[in-house]
N, C-alpha and C positions, 0 to 999 in steps of 0.2 A: 496383616500380611500382605505386599508386595504380590499381585499373580500375573503371570506371564501375558496371559489372554483375557484380559478381564470386557465380557462381554456390557458391564456400567459404560466403560469406556465409548464403546463405537453407541451406545444409547448417546451418550451425551454429544456425541461428533458428527451423528449420523446427518442431523439435519444441516448443518453450516458445510458441510462436505458434499452432498447433495446439492446446495446452492453453490457452490464453486466449481462442479463441474457444470451444472445448467448455464453458469454465468462464463464460462472458459467457451460454452459451444456458441452462447450467443457474441461472445468478442470475434470468433475465426470466423464465422457469418458474417459479422457485420463487417469487421475489418477486409472480407473477400468482396463483398458487395460494393463496400465504397474504394478498394482500390482500382476495381473497372471503370469508374466515372472518372472523364478526366478534368483536371481542375484548369485553372491559368496560371496557378503559381507553382512551384515545388513548396516541399516541406520545408527548405531553409528559406525559400522566397517570404512564405507568409510570416514565417516566427520574425524574421530582420524588419517584414513591414511591421509589425505588431511591435516588436524592442525599441523601435525607433520613434513609432509616434508614440510611446511612453517616454519619451525622451535617453531611453536606456540604449544610446550607442554605442559605450563602451564594453557591453556583453559579445563578449564571440560566441559564433554558433560551429560548433566541429563535428565531424562525422565520427560515428563510432561504430564498430562489427558488431554484430548479431541481430536477432531480431525483435524488435521491440524491447531493447535496451535504452530509448529515449529515456534524457531527465536532465533536469537543472541542477548543476552542483553547486549549493550556496556557499559553500567552503572557497570556493574558486570563482565561482560567478562567470560561470560558464555555461552554457547549453550545448548539449551534446544529442545529436540526433541519429539514429540507427541509418542503415542503409539501405532499407527499404521507403524511407522518411524523406533522407535527407536530399536526396535529387531527384525523386519522385512528383510529377504532378496530379497528384488525386487528390482528392475529399479525403481519403484515410490518412494521408500523408500530411495535407493541411490542417485535419482535425486534431492531428497529434500534434504536432508541432505547434499549433496553437495553444494546444491545453500545456504544453512544457514553457511556449511562453508567457501563460499565464501565472506562474509557480516565478519566474524571474521578476513578475509585475508585483507579485504578491511581495516577494523579496525585500524588493525598492521599498516598499511600502508599508515595509514593518509590520503586516499582515499578522495580526497576534496568535491565530493558532497556527501559526507556521513557524513562528519563532518559537513556541513553546514545544511545537513538533522536535523542531532541531535541539531545542536544550533535552528532550528525551530521547534524542539518539544513542548516547552512550548507556544509559538505563536498558535501552530496551536491549543493544546489541549482548552487552552481560549478562542479563536479565535471560534471553533467548539463547544464549552459550553455556552459561553455567548454572541457570535454577536448576533447571531438572536433575542434572549431575547432584547438586548440591542435595535435593531434595531423595533422591535414592540412596546418598550415602547417609542419609537422617533415618531411613528406614533399615536400611543396612543394620544400623549401630543397636535402633530400638529393637527390633525383633531380635538384638544379640545381646539385649541386656536384660528385655523383658520390663522394662523402667521407661519412663519421661527421660530428662535431663539432655543429655547433648545430642543426642537422637532426633527428639523431639523437636528442641530449639533449629535444630538442622533442617527439618520438615516448612516448618514454618516460615526461617529465612529463603529457604528455596522456591516457594509461594509467594513471597514478599517479593524476588527478585522476579517471578516469574509474572507477577503483577505489573511490572515496568515496560512487558511487552503488551501488556492489555493496555494500558493507558496510551501508548502512543499508536496502536491501534485505535484507539478510540479520538486522540486530537487530528489523525492525519485525515480521519472524512471529509469533516468539514474543511481540509487542506484542498483535499482533492476535489469534494463539488464546485468549490468555490471558482478553482481555475478551472474546471470544465466552462463555469456558466458564465465567467471572463472569456474562454474562448467563442463560445456560442454567441456571444452579444457582438462581438470584436468580429469575427469573420464576416457579419453582416453589415457592422455600422462600416466597414472598411471594403465593400462590395469583392470580397473574396468567393464568396460564396451566398448564392441566392435564397430565397426561400421554399424554392421546390428544391435543391438540394442539401437545404439544412437535415431533409428526415437519412441522409446518409451519414453526416459527419453525427449527427443525432446517436446512429446504431452504435457506430465504434466507441464512442463519450459514454451513451448511458449504460452499455455493457460492461466497459472498464467499469465504470464505478458500480456493478453488483460485483464486481471480484473484489474491491476494497471493504464491500459490507459483510462480503463472504469472509475474507478472512480477517474481520473484526469478530461477526460473530464463532468463529473457529478460536480465536486466542478467548475471546469468554467463555466461551463454551469446556474448552480445557483448566481454564482456571477453577470453573464451578466443580469440573470433575475433582481437584484436586482436594479442592477444599471437603467436599463431601467426602471421598474417598477416605483421605490421605489426614482430615485436618486432626484429626483425634490422634495421630501416632505418637508411639510414647508414651499411650494410657491403656489399662488397662483394658483387652477388649470387655 
């Protein structure tokens, strides 16, 4: 039976949620510290230098509204930087811009985890949007009928769809870690950031990496809870 407030759910989700809160705190403090240190280039300037050095002269860099909305769009082959990064000459800006440029370089090199992640996007979006709804519908049908059948199949289908979200999160980790690794190496190689300044870039990118880890653990914990709690839906208690 579905419980409105299931303590077991919070038992499964508490560790990744606490990790996410800690990581977000590190992101804010790391970003604030790195934003106060001036860099020799703006975020756009750093990204342009790294893209051009990789032969990616045709990838445009566009400003986008919002805070921490920076991303590389592989479908349109465009790098978008937020207002706080695009024109800002700070170590936070060049670190974030270099990370996103790393994604563009991954795409140009057909980096395998990125290819897999891009292919997994539709499954993750569909699973995230409809997986839980199908699961709940299956639970309602199972409870109404008191037996297996369609309700049990829908529960399994809902969990299988949500597994697409978990798969996306798992394959996303090496993509993000590799982009940060590339960013740090190239910032030093192109003398955009020196070894003393790198601690500020590390503070931004390493803390952001922990948010990806927390998101992945939250998805895994959610799926584990669903399987543990509702894996037997449709069967007699």
